[in-house]
All heavy atoms as an XYZ file, in Angstrom:
912
protein
N      96.907    108.556     91.102
C      95.710    109.248     90.646
C      95.824    109.446     89.139
O      96.878    109.785     88.616
C      95.532    110.567     91.403
C      95.265    110.231     92.862
C      94.449    111.401     90.800
C      94.868    111.387     93.706
N      94.716    109.267     88.458
C      94.725    109.302     86.997
C      95.172    110.636     86.414
O      95.857    110.660     85.401
C      93.334    108.951     86.461
C      92.957    107.479     86.572
C      91.517    107.271     86.095
C      93.892    106.612     85.765
N      94.789    111.742     87.035
C      95.177    113.019     86.448
C      96.690    113.163     86.407
O      97.233    113.788     85.498
C      94.518    114.207     87.154
C      95.115    114.602     88.484
C      96.227    115.439     88.549
C      94.556    114.168     89.669
C      96.771    115.816     89.764
C      95.080    114.548     90.882
C      96.200    115.362     90.929
O      96.729    115.731     92.126
N      97.391    112.573     87.350
C      98.855    112.637     87.343
C      99.413    111.765     86.228
O     100.350    112.156     85.537
C      99.417    112.198     88.689
C      99.167    113.182     89.798
C      99.741    112.703     91.100
C      99.422    113.679     92.207
N      99.911    113.218     93.505
N      98.836    110.600     86.058
C      99.299    109.682     85.022
C      99.076    110.258     83.627
O      99.953    110.198     82.776
C      98.592    108.333     85.167
C      98.997    107.340     84.126
N     100.224    106.717     84.153
C      98.357    106.899     83.029
C     100.309    105.914     83.107
N      99.187    105.997     82.411
N      97.909    110.823     83.401
C      97.571    111.344     82.076
C      97.854    112.832     81.912
O      97.613    113.404     80.861
C      96.092    111.065     81.764
C      95.798    109.609     81.581
C      95.074    108.920     82.547
C      96.255    108.923     80.466
C      94.808    107.566     82.399
C      95.985    107.574     80.310
C      95.267    106.887     81.275
N      98.322    113.467     82.992
C      98.664    114.889     82.973
C      97.463    115.771     82.583
O      97.591    116.745     81.857
C      99.861    115.164     82.063
C     101.112    114.425     82.510
C     102.318    114.814     81.723
C     103.568    114.066     82.037
N     103.892    113.625     83.322
N      96.304    115.428     83.105
C      95.079    116.183     82.855
C      94.834    117.144     84.022
O      93.810    117.100     84.705
C      93.891    115.231     82.678
C      94.000    114.267     81.501
C      92.862    113.259     81.528
C      94.006    115.040     80.195
N      95.784    118.026     84.237
C      95.755    118.893     85.410
C      94.591    119.873     85.378
O      93.928    120.081     86.393
C      97.074    119.644     85.541
C      98.267    118.716     85.528
C      99.292    118.878     84.610
C      98.363    117.662     86.432
C     100.383    118.023     84.602
C      99.440    116.800     86.429
C     100.450    116.984     85.506
O     101.517    116.131     85.494
N      94.337    120.476     84.255
C      93.266    121.460     84.160
C      91.903    120.814     84.416
O      91.070    121.360     85.143
C      93.291    122.133     82.787
O      92.276    123.090     82.694
N      91.674    119.648     83.835
C      90.409    118.942     84.053
C      90.261    118.533     85.515
O      89.175    118.650     86.094
C      90.313    117.706     83.160
C      89.901    117.992     81.755
C      89.619    116.705     81.010
C      89.081    117.042     79.634
N      88.543    115.869     78.955
N      91.338    118.058     86.082
C      91.290    117.646     87.488
C      90.979    118.843     88.372
O      90.138    118.754     89.273
C      92.616    117.019     87.896
N      91.642    119.954     88.119
C      91.405    121.162     88.916
C      89.942    121.583     88.818
O      89.303    121.879     89.826
C      92.320    122.289     88.440
C      92.179    123.568     89.218
C      93.116    124.631     88.667
C      92.824    125.967     89.298
N      93.479    127.061     88.605
N      89.401    121.592     87.604
C      87.989    121.961     87.413
C      87.064    121.019     88.183
O      86.110    121.471     88.812
C      87.626    121.947     85.923
C      88.275    123.069     85.143
O      88.774    124.034     85.764
O      88.291    122.976     83.892
N      87.367    119.729     88.142
C      86.515    118.770     88.848
C      86.628    118.926     90.364
O      85.631    118.843     91.079
C      86.843    117.349     88.415
C      86.357    117.083     87.008
C      86.314    115.621     86.670
O      86.807    114.776     87.402
N      85.709    115.314     85.534
N      87.843    119.161     90.853
C      88.009    119.385     92.290
C      87.208    120.610     92.735
O      86.551    120.595     93.774
C      89.480    119.584     92.651
C      90.325    118.336     92.523
C      91.667    118.440     92.195
C      89.805    117.075     92.743
C      92.468    117.308     92.091
C      90.588    115.935     92.635
C      91.923    116.060     92.310
N      87.251    121.673     91.935
C      86.512    122.893     92.278
C      85.005    122.649     92.264
O      84.275    123.183     93.110
C      86.897    124.034     91.337
C      88.327    124.567     91.524
C      88.697    125.524     90.392
C      88.475    125.243     92.881
N      84.523    121.836     91.328
C      83.092    121.506     91.282
C      82.678    120.715     92.522
O      81.610    120.957     93.089
C      82.768    120.717     90.018
C      82.722    121.575     88.782
C      82.408    120.761     87.548
C      82.498    121.649     86.311
N      82.308    120.898     85.072
N      83.523    119.769     92.924
C      83.221    118.999     94.136
C      83.140    119.932     95.338
O      82.234    119.820     96.170
C      84.277    117.893     94.371
C      84.118    117.276     95.752
C      84.178    116.818     93.299
N      84.066    120.892     95.416
C      84.073    121.807     96.556
C      82.885    122.757     96.565
O      82.483    123.229     97.625
C      85.388    122.586     96.601
C      86.606    121.746     96.952
C      87.872    122.576     96.874
C      86.454    121.103     98.326
N      82.308    123.028     95.384
C      81.076    123.820     95.357
C      79.960    123.060     96.059
O      79.148    123.650     96.771
C      80.658    124.106     93.910
C      81.462    125.187     93.241
C      81.017    125.411     91.798
O      79.861    125.091     91.445
O      81.844    125.901     91.011
N      79.921    121.750     95.864
C      78.879    120.914     96.466
C      79.210    120.520     97.903
O      78.316    120.389     98.738
C      78.685    119.646     95.624
C      78.256    119.867     94.173
C      78.300    118.560     93.409
C      76.862    120.469     94.140
N      80.486    120.296     98.153
C      80.946    119.854     99.464
C      82.168    120.680     99.876
O      83.294    120.232     99.729
C      81.344    118.381     99.423
C      80.258    117.427     99.009
C      80.786    116.010     98.863
O      81.508    115.538     99.764
O      80.483    115.386     97.838
N      81.954    121.881    100.386
C      83.084    122.772    100.682
C      84.074    122.230    101.708
O      85.216    122.652    101.749
C      82.426    124.047    101.194
C      80.973    123.838    101.174
C      80.670    122.481    100.664
N      83.638    121.270    102.524
C      84.527    120.704    103.539
C      84.978    119.285    103.199
O      85.302    118.496    104.094
C      83.830    120.709    104.901
C      83.648    122.108    105.441
O      84.410    123.005    105.027
O      82.748    122.309    106.271
N      85.039    118.974    101.921
C      85.522    117.658    101.499
C      87.046    117.653    101.643
O      87.772    118.175    100.805
C      85.096    117.371    100.061
C      85.462    115.977     99.620
O      86.581    115.537     99.794
N      84.487    115.293     99.027
N      87.501    117.049    102.721
C      88.926    117.098    103.068
C      89.809    116.460    101.999
O      90.866    117.008    101.659
C      89.145    116.413    104.422
C      90.549    116.603    104.946
C      90.676    116.098    106.357
C      92.108    116.287    106.820
N      92.329    115.804    108.155
N      89.397    115.337    101.465
C      90.209    114.674    100.437
C      90.370    115.559     99.204
O      91.470    115.673     98.643
C      89.605    113.325    100.043
C      89.724    112.310    101.142
O      90.629    112.367    101.969
N      88.807    111.367    101.175
N      89.293    116.185     98.783
C      89.345    117.053     97.611
C      90.210    118.283     97.878
O      91.001    118.688     97.027
C      87.925    117.465     97.167
O      87.183    116.276     96.878
C      87.959    118.341     95.937
N      90.072    118.869     99.057
C      90.912    120.018     99.409
C      92.389    119.644     99.380
O      93.215    120.391     98.859
C      90.541    120.553    100.798
C      89.247    121.340    100.874
C      88.819    121.507    102.329
C      89.395    122.692    100.200
N      92.719    118.478     99.917
C      94.107    118.021     99.916
C      94.641    117.783     98.520
O      95.762    118.180     98.186
N      93.834    117.144     97.693
C      94.257    116.879     96.309
C      94.415    118.176     95.526
O      95.364    118.338     94.754
C      93.256    115.958     95.602
C      93.279    114.530     96.089
C      94.576    113.808     95.776
O      95.208    114.108     94.742
O      94.955    112.936     96.570
N      93.483    119.095     95.722
C      93.554    120.371     95.008
C      94.766    121.176     95.469
O      95.485    121.756     94.647
C      92.264    121.168     95.211
C      92.175    122.512     94.486
C      92.364    122.356     92.975
C      90.836    123.176     94.789
N      95.014    121.218     96.756
C      96.191    121.929     97.270
C      97.470    121.343     96.680
O      98.354    122.079     96.230
C      96.230    121.864     98.792
N      97.562    120.022     96.650
C      98.754    119.362     96.104
C      98.904    119.634     94.609
O     100.013    119.907     94.125
C      98.685    117.856     96.361
N      97.806    119.584     93.879
C      97.840    119.853     92.441
C      98.307    121.279     92.172
O      99.191    121.507     91.327
C      96.451    119.637     91.833
C      96.260    120.047     90.378
C      97.085    119.150     89.454
C      94.798    120.005     89.988
N      97.751    122.212     92.881
C      98.112    123.623     92.665
C      99.567    123.870     93.070
O     100.288    124.603     92.397
C      97.137    124.549     93.415
C      95.768    124.472     92.740
C      97.650    125.978     93.444
C      94.654    125.160     93.494
N      99.994    123.235     94.131
C     101.387    123.378     94.571
C     102.347    122.731     93.574
O     103.297    123.362     93.106
C     101.562    122.724     95.939
C     102.995    122.716     96.421
C     103.199    121.902     97.699
O     102.233    121.338     98.247
O     104.354    121.850     98.124
N     102.101    121.478     93.244
C     103.051    120.709     92.444
C     103.056    121.059     90.967
O     104.126    121.138     90.351
C     102.764    119.209     92.584
C     102.957    118.713     93.995
O     103.664    119.376     94.782
O     102.380    117.659     94.334
N     101.891    121.260     90.391
C     101.815    121.444     88.944
C     101.713    122.894     88.508
O     102.235    123.268     87.476
C     100.637    120.645     88.369
C     100.690    119.160     88.671
C     101.990    118.496     88.250
O     102.619    118.911     87.252
O     102.401    117.548     88.953
N     101.042    123.713     89.293
C     100.861    125.115     88.912
C     101.847    126.058     89.614
O     102.026    127.188     89.190
C      99.420    125.567     89.197
C      98.415    124.944     88.273
C      97.744    123.774     88.614
C      98.135    125.507     87.029
C      96.818    123.194     87.756
C      97.221    124.937     86.172
C      96.568    123.777     86.539
O      95.654    123.208     85.690
N     102.435    125.582     90.697
C     103.401    126.382     91.469
C     102.790    127.679     91.998
O     103.479    128.669     92.172
C     104.663    126.703     90.651
C     105.286    125.533     89.943
C     105.821    124.503     90.895
C     106.583    123.426     90.135
N     106.358    122.103     90.619
N     101.476    127.659     92.269
C     100.776    128.811     92.846
C     100.664    128.565     94.351
O      99.639    128.122     94.856
C      99.390    128.973     92.232
C      99.406    129.341     90.793
N      98.301    129.221     89.994
C     100.379    129.833     89.991
C      98.597    129.612     88.769
N      99.856    129.980     88.749
N     101.737    128.864     95.047
C     101.828    128.503     96.456
C     100.849    129.262     97.341
O     100.312    128.687     98.294
C     103.273    128.682     96.940
C     104.243    127.918     96.077
C     105.290    128.570     95.432
C     104.095    126.544     95.867
C     106.173    127.866     94.622
C     104.966    125.844     95.056
C     106.005    126.507     94.436
O     106.857    125.810     93.623
N     100.589    130.509     97.038
C      99.626    131.269     97.851
C      98.220    130.694     97.714
O      97.476    130.626     98.691
C      99.633    132.741     97.455
O     100.873    133.323     97.768
N      97.865    130.281     96.514
C      96.554    129.654     96.310
C      96.512    128.291     96.989
O      95.523    127.944     97.639
C      96.247    129.512     94.805
O      96.313    130.802     94.202
C      94.880    128.905     94.574
N      97.570    127.525     96.868
C      97.627    126.218     97.534
C      97.488    126.384     99.041
O      96.820    125.583     99.708
C      98.929    125.507     97.192
N      98.076    127.443     99.583
C      97.993    127.694    101.024
C      96.550    127.918    101.466
O      96.151    127.475    102.546
C      98.867    128.881    101.423
C      98.913    129.111    102.916
C      99.778    130.301    103.263
C      99.775    130.572    104.748
N      98.458    130.808    105.331
N      95.772    128.571    100.647
C      94.354    128.780    100.973
C      93.657    127.434    101.171
O      92.905    127.236    102.134
C      93.650    129.607     99.865
C      94.192    131.036     99.864
C      92.132    129.583    100.046
C      93.809    131.845     98.638
N      93.914    126.508    100.256
C      93.296    125.182    100.370
C      93.895    124.385    101.523
O      93.185    123.653    102.209
C      93.381    124.432     99.044
C      92.518    125.097     98.001
C      93.086    125.798     96.943
C      91.136    125.071     98.101
C      92.294    126.442     96.003
C      90.334    125.715     97.172
C      90.924    126.397     96.126
O      90.133    127.040     95.206
N      95.195    124.527    101.767
C      95.821    123.879    102.923
C      95.190    124.381    104.218
O      94.929    123.590    105.135
C      97.321    124.164    102.948
C      98.169    123.109    102.323
C      98.873    123.209    101.154
C      98.433    121.802    102.826
N      99.547    122.039    100.913
C      99.288    121.162    101.932
C      98.011    121.109    103.964
C      99.754    119.858    102.119
C      98.464    119.807    104.156
C      99.332    119.206    103.244
N      94.971    125.690    104.328
C      94.355    126.256    105.532
C      92.976    125.655    105.773
O      92.637    125.293    106.904
C      94.236    127.781    105.426
C      95.564    128.504    105.523
O      96.535    127.943    106.073
O      95.638    129.655    105.047
N      92.200    125.558    104.723
C      90.861    124.959    104.859
C      90.986    123.485    105.237
O      90.258    122.986    106.108
C      90.073    125.109    103.557
C      89.581    126.523    103.330
C      88.884    126.723    102.015
N      87.781    125.800    101.773
C      87.162    125.694    100.603
N      87.516    126.481     99.582
N      86.171    124.840    100.439
N      91.889    122.782    104.576
C      92.112    121.357    104.798
C      92.449    121.072    106.264
O      91.832    120.227    106.901
C      93.255    120.888    103.887
C      93.737    119.493    104.149
C      93.153    118.411    103.528
C      94.814    119.267    105.003
C      93.604    117.130    103.747
C      95.272    117.990    105.236
C      94.672    116.919    104.609
N      93.419    121.802    106.810
C      93.913    121.505    108.152
C      92.880    121.839    109.222
O      92.877    121.243    110.292
C      95.260    122.212    108.423
C      96.008    121.541    109.573
C      95.067    123.690    108.699
C      96.513    120.176    109.266
N      91.961    122.754    108.932
C      90.966    123.148    109.928
C      89.724    122.267    109.957
O      88.925    122.379    110.887
C      90.575    124.616    109.721
C      91.677    125.532    110.178
O      92.198    125.384    111.274
N      92.053    126.461    109.333
N      89.554    121.397    108.992
C      88.371    120.540    108.967
C      88.435    119.484    110.065
O      87.489    119.278    110.812
C      88.204    119.866    107.585
C      87.814    120.925    106.578
C      87.165    118.756    107.634
C      87.805    120.439    105.154
N      89.545    118.801    110.150
C      89.707    117.713    111.101
C      91.159    117.756    111.590
O      91.997    116.981    111.146
C      89.419    116.390    110.393
C      89.284    115.210    111.289
C      88.937    113.973    110.475
O      87.845    113.934    109.893
O      89.777    113.078    110.429
N      91.443    118.698    112.492
C      92.842    118.959    112.841
C      93.431    118.006    113.884
O      94.123    118.420    114.795
C      92.789    120.388    113.372
C      91.440    120.509    113.967
C      90.546    119.646    113.109
N      93.163    116.715    113.757
C      93.678    115.794    114.761
C      94.554    114.688    114.172
O      94.703    113.638    114.761
C      92.525    115.189    115.575
C      91.541    114.449    114.690
O      91.685    114.406    113.490
N      90.533    113.867    115.303
N      95.123    114.950    113.010
C      95.970    113.955    112.375
C      97.401    114.479    112.302
O      97.661    115.512    111.678
C      95.451    113.638    110.949
O      94.071    113.303    111.033
C      96.206    112.512    110.317
N      98.307    113.778    112.934
C      99.700    114.238    112.988
C     100.299    114.383    111.590
O     101.024    115.343    111.321
C     100.542    113.287    113.835
O     100.490    111.971    113.331
N      99.982    113.451    110.694
C     100.517    113.507    109.339
C     100.078    114.777    108.614
O     100.858    115.371    107.873
C     100.086    112.278    108.515
C     100.655    110.973    108.998
C      99.799    110.308    110.071
O      98.734    110.860    110.458
O     100.202    109.241    110.552
N      98.838    115.183    108.829
C      98.326    116.393    108.191
C      99.067    117.634    108.694
O      99.448    118.498    107.912
C      96.826    116.549    108.428
C      95.998    115.494    107.728
O      96.545    114.767    106.867
O      94.805    115.384    108.048
N      99.274    117.707    109.996
C      99.992    118.850    110.565
C     101.437    118.887    110.065
O     101.956    119.950    109.719
C      99.953    118.820    112.093
C      98.632    119.219    112.642
N      98.216    120.538    112.714
C      97.616    118.471    113.132
C      97.010    120.578    113.239
N      96.620    119.342    113.499
N     102.057    117.714    109.996
C     103.441    117.669    109.519
C     103.518    118.051    108.038
O     104.405    118.800    107.633
C     104.063    116.287    109.752
C     105.523    116.279    109.409
C     106.456    116.830    110.283
C     105.984    115.754    108.209
C     107.804    116.859    109.974
C     107.322    115.773    107.892
C     108.231    116.329    108.778
O     109.564    116.360    108.457
N     102.582    117.568    107.248
C     102.564    117.907    105.818
C     102.365    119.403    105.613
O     103.023    120.016    104.765
C     101.457    117.139    105.097
O     101.737    115.765    105.110
N     101.469    119.989    106.389
C     101.233    121.425    106.282
C     102.475    122.211    106.708
O     102.890    123.163    106.048
C     100.014    121.820    107.105
C      99.573    123.254    106.920
C      99.612    123.869    105.674
C      99.095    123.997    107.983
C      99.195    125.190    105.509
C      98.667    125.299    107.821
C      98.726    125.892    106.587
O      98.322    127.194    106.423
N     103.081    121.794    107.816
C     104.311    122.455    108.275
C     105.401    122.349    107.209
O     106.114    123.323    106.935
C     104.779    121.838    109.585
N     105.524    121.192    106.593
C     106.533    120.999    105.541
C     106.267    121.910    104.345
O     107.196    122.507    103.795
C     106.546    119.539    105.085
O     106.939    118.705    106.138
N     105.010    122.003    103.953
C     104.627    122.907    102.864
C     105.023    124.344    103.200
O     105.628    125.034    102.388
C     103.110    122.800    102.628
C     102.535    123.893    101.769
C     102.673    123.867    100.392
C     101.842    124.953    102.346
C     102.139    124.875     99.602
C     101.300    125.961    101.569
C     101.454    125.925    100.190
N     104.710    124.770    104.415
C     105.042    126.131    104.835
C     106.552    126.348    104.892
O     107.055    127.390    104.452
C     104.408    126.431    106.189
C     102.885    126.510    106.208
C     102.363    126.517    107.642
C     102.388    127.725    105.443
N     107.279    125.369    105.403
C     108.737    125.501    105.466
C     109.355    125.586    104.076
O     110.295    126.336    103.854
C     109.354    124.327    106.233
C     109.152    124.402    107.722
S     110.026    123.086    108.610
C     108.836    121.747    108.510
N     108.797    124.852    103.157
C     109.334    124.812    101.801
C     109.063    126.094    101.024
O     109.913    126.573    100.285
C     108.745    123.609    101.056
C     109.280    123.320     99.668
C     110.782    123.045     99.717
C     108.545    122.129     99.067
N     107.884    126.679    101.215
C     107.473    127.791    100.354
C     107.280    129.141    101.052
O     107.165    130.153    100.362
C     106.173    127.439     99.630
C     106.272    126.206     98.808
N     107.100    126.101     97.714
C     105.664    124.998     98.926
C     106.993    124.897     97.187
N     106.130    124.210     97.906
N     107.224    129.163    102.376
C     106.831    130.407    103.039
C     107.736    130.875    104.182
O     107.352    131.759    104.935
C     105.393    130.303    103.558
C     104.371    130.337    102.467
C     103.888    129.170    101.920
C     103.924    131.544    101.955
C     102.960    129.194    100.895
C     102.992    131.589    100.931
C     102.508    130.412    100.401
N     108.908    130.283    104.320
C     109.824    130.791    105.345
C     110.542    132.006    104.809
O     110.840    132.062    103.623
C     110.844    129.723    105.747
C     110.319    128.579    106.608
C     111.470    127.676    106.997
C     109.594    129.048    107.843
N     110.822    133.000    105.577
C     110.558    133.109    107.012
C     109.192    133.702    107.351
O     108.804    133.738    108.513
C     111.671    134.046    107.489
C     111.895    134.963    106.329
C     111.659    134.103    105.101
N     108.449    134.152    106.351
C     107.184    134.852    106.588
C     106.209    134.063    107.474
O     105.580    134.622    108.367
C     106.524    135.191    105.252
C     105.248    135.973    105.377
C     104.650    136.263    104.021
C     103.324    136.978    104.162
N     102.654    137.121    102.878
N     106.072    132.786    107.227
C     105.107    131.963    107.973
C     105.792    131.021    108.960
O     105.305    129.923    109.246
C     104.240    131.159    106.997
C     103.339    131.997    106.133
C     102.175    132.608    106.885
O     102.042    132.393    108.104
O     101.381    133.321    106.245
N     106.926    131.464    109.498
C     107.702    130.628    110.415
C     106.886    130.215    111.641
O     106.918    129.056    112.058
C     108.960    131.378    110.838
C     109.917    130.575    111.656
C     111.144    131.437    111.947
C     112.271    130.638    112.497
N     113.466    131.465    112.683
N     106.141    131.144    112.219
C     105.352    130.846    113.422
C     104.267    129.808    113.137
O     104.053    128.893    113.932
C     104.734    132.120    113.996
C     105.749    133.083    114.573
C     106.552    132.489    115.718
O     105.958    131.793    116.567
O     107.778    132.705    115.745
N     103.604    129.953    112.003
C     102.557    128.991    111.638
C     103.159    127.624    111.350
O     102.622    126.596    111.775
C     101.772    129.508    110.427
C     100.561    128.689    110.005
C      99.535    128.575    111.137
C      99.916    129.302    108.760
N     104.278    127.589    110.659
C     104.964    126.318    110.390
C     105.379    125.662    111.701
O     105.195    124.450    111.894
C     106.167    126.543    109.484
N     105.930    126.452    112.609
C     106.364    125.920    113.905
C     105.182    125.357    114.679
O     105.270    124.287    115.289
C     107.052    127.036    114.718
C     107.576    126.580    116.058
C     108.788    125.731    115.852
N     109.074    124.926    117.019
C     110.208    124.302    117.206
N     111.171    124.396    116.316
N     110.398    123.574    118.257
N     104.065    126.068    114.651
C     102.859    125.608    115.350
C     102.448    124.220    114.860
O     102.222    123.314    115.663
C     101.720    126.606    115.123
C     100.377    126.143    115.637
C      99.265    127.091    115.217
C      97.913    126.443    115.440
N      96.828    127.251    114.907
N     102.364    124.049    113.554
C     101.898    122.768    113.019
C     102.949    121.671    113.168
O     102.604    120.505    113.406
C     101.430    122.940    111.576
C     100.133    123.681    111.519
N      98.934    123.097    111.828
C      99.863    124.976    111.251
C      97.966    123.988    111.736
N      98.510    125.137    111.390
N     104.212    122.041    113.081
C     105.286    121.082    113.329
C     105.217    120.592    114.777
O     105.289    119.384    115.044
C     106.637    121.736    113.033
C     107.818    120.892    113.441
C     108.213    119.802    112.669
C     108.534    121.184    114.592
C     109.296    119.020    113.050
C     109.614    120.415    114.973
C     109.995    119.332    114.202
O     111.068    118.563    114.573
N     105.057    121.523    115.711
C     104.972    121.152    117.131
C     103.758    120.269    117.411
O     103.848    119.312    118.190
C     104.931    122.405    118.015
C     106.274    123.108    118.109
O     107.313    122.509    117.734
O     106.281    124.282    118.548
N     102.635    120.590    116.787
C     101.435    119.754    116.967
C     101.705    118.344    116.460
O     101.403    117.357    117.135
C     100.210    120.365    116.251
C      99.762    121.648    116.954
C      99.050    119.359    116.200
C      98.738    122.456    116.170
N     102.282    118.240    115.279
C     102.581    116.921    114.704
C     103.513    116.127    115.616
O     103.271    114.948    115.892
C     103.202    117.075    113.316
N     104.566    116.778    116.106
C     105.540    116.094    116.960
C     104.951    115.711    118.309
O     105.320    114.667    118.876
C     106.782    116.960    117.144
S     107.745    117.139    115.628
N     104.033    116.530    118.825
C     103.411    116.187    120.112
C     102.482    114.981    119.964
O     102.299    114.217    120.912
C     102.653    117.378    120.690
O     101.478    117.641    119.954
N     101.928    114.794    118.790
C     101.049    113.652    118.535
C     101.844    112.400    118.178
O     101.415    111.286    118.474
C     100.083    113.979    117.391
C      99.133    115.104    117.695
S      98.272    115.630    116.207
C      96.682    114.901    116.492
N     102.986    112.606    117.522
C     103.803    111.486    117.055
C     105.259    111.948    117.005
O     105.654    112.679    116.097
C     103.333    111.037    115.674
C     104.084    109.837    115.135
O     105.163    109.503    115.665
O     103.601    109.240    114.164
N     106.023    111.511    117.973
C     107.418    111.933    118.093
C     108.295    111.551    116.919
O     109.382    112.114    116.742
N     107.831    110.630    116.091
C     108.659    110.218    114.950
C     108.789    111.319    113.895
O     109.628    111.216    112.996
C     108.096    108.949    114.303
O     106.875    109.210    113.644
N     107.991    112.363    114.012
C     108.087    113.471    113.058
C     109.209    114.454    113.396
O     109.518    115.319    112.596
C     106.755    114.228    112.957
C     105.718    113.476    112.182
C     104.608    112.963    112.816
C     105.865    113.273    110.823
C     103.651    112.264    112.102
C     104.926    112.569    110.092
C     103.822    112.060    110.738
N     109.808    114.305    114.574
C     110.900    115.210    114.934
C     112.019    115.091    113.910
O     112.416    114.002    113.520
C     111.428    114.901    116.324
C     110.522    115.396    117.409
C     111.313    115.698    118.656
C     110.421    116.229    119.732
N     110.252    117.650    119.668
N     112.493    116.256    113.488
C     113.510    116.306    112.449
C     114.535    117.370    112.795
O     114.168    118.516    113.099
C     112.829    116.631    111.112
O     113.705    117.237    110.218
N     115.794    117.002    112.738
C     116.855    117.974    113.015
C     116.804    119.115    111.996
O     116.968    120.279    112.345
C     118.220    117.290    112.971
C     119.355    118.204    113.368
C     120.688    117.488    113.401
O     120.719    116.262    113.636
O     121.698    118.178    113.193
N     116.522    118.779    110.745
C     116.431    119.796    109.693
C     115.306    120.786    109.993
O     115.490    122.002    109.902
C     116.222    119.128    108.332
C     116.108    120.085    107.201
N     117.172    120.836    106.751
C     115.057    120.436    106.439
C     116.780    121.602    105.752
N     115.494    121.377    105.547
N     114.136    120.275    110.357
C     113.008    121.160    110.687
C     113.329    121.994    111.915
O     113.011    123.189    111.952
C     111.741    120.345    110.907
N     113.947    121.403    112.900
C     114.301    122.136    114.122
C     115.220    123.317    113.780
O     115.052    124.407    114.301
C     114.984    121.212    115.140
C     114.084    120.147    115.689
C     113.044    120.648    116.667
O     113.248    121.704    117.286
O     112.018    119.963    116.796
N     116.176    123.092    112.895
C     117.097    124.160    112.493
C     116.335    125.265    111.745
O     116.507    126.452    112.022
C     118.249    123.597    111.631
C     119.170    122.743    112.488
C     119.027    124.731    110.946
C     120.163    121.907    111.720
N     115.470    124.880    110.816
C     114.696    125.860    110.056
C     113.770    126.695    110.928
O     113.556    127.875    110.674
C     113.854    125.171    108.975
C     114.574    124.656    107.755
C     113.614    123.856    106.878
C     115.201    125.781    106.965
N     113.215    126.080    111.951
C     112.184    126.725    112.760
C     112.721    127.302    114.072
O     111.943    127.832    114.856
C     111.056    125.743    113.048
C     110.320    125.231    111.812
C     109.367    124.126    112.179
C     109.608    126.370    111.099
N     113.990    127.231    114.276
C     114.605    127.760    115.496
C     114.408    129.272    115.586
O     114.434    129.963    114.580
C     116.091    127.445    115.481
C     116.686    127.296    116.850
C     118.137    126.919    116.772
N     118.237    125.456    116.745
C     119.220    124.790    116.170
N     120.181    125.427    115.541
N     119.253    123.477    116.212
N     114.231    129.740    116.798
C     114.182    131.197    116.990
C     112.860    131.796    117.204
O     111.814    131.434    117.134
């Protein structure tokens, strides 16, 4: 994506927000905005808001559930352990290749 190459994070964020004003359920934009806020701004609570919206639009993709669970495990354990476990379990039930010994250890209990 060009904003990553040129490091135009602020412009990209503004454009993503404008798209969401017009199309609040634009899944691609929500995903990109969540990733931008997580990776470049390190505002994990704000990124979680966009992740929550993202995952609820079309919650039938194993990769999306696994990505969300990974985000939660990375930034919100132990507080969001139950939510991370829920999305991890959904991802694994849809596609067993997502099973991870590391995730199992983190989410045990």
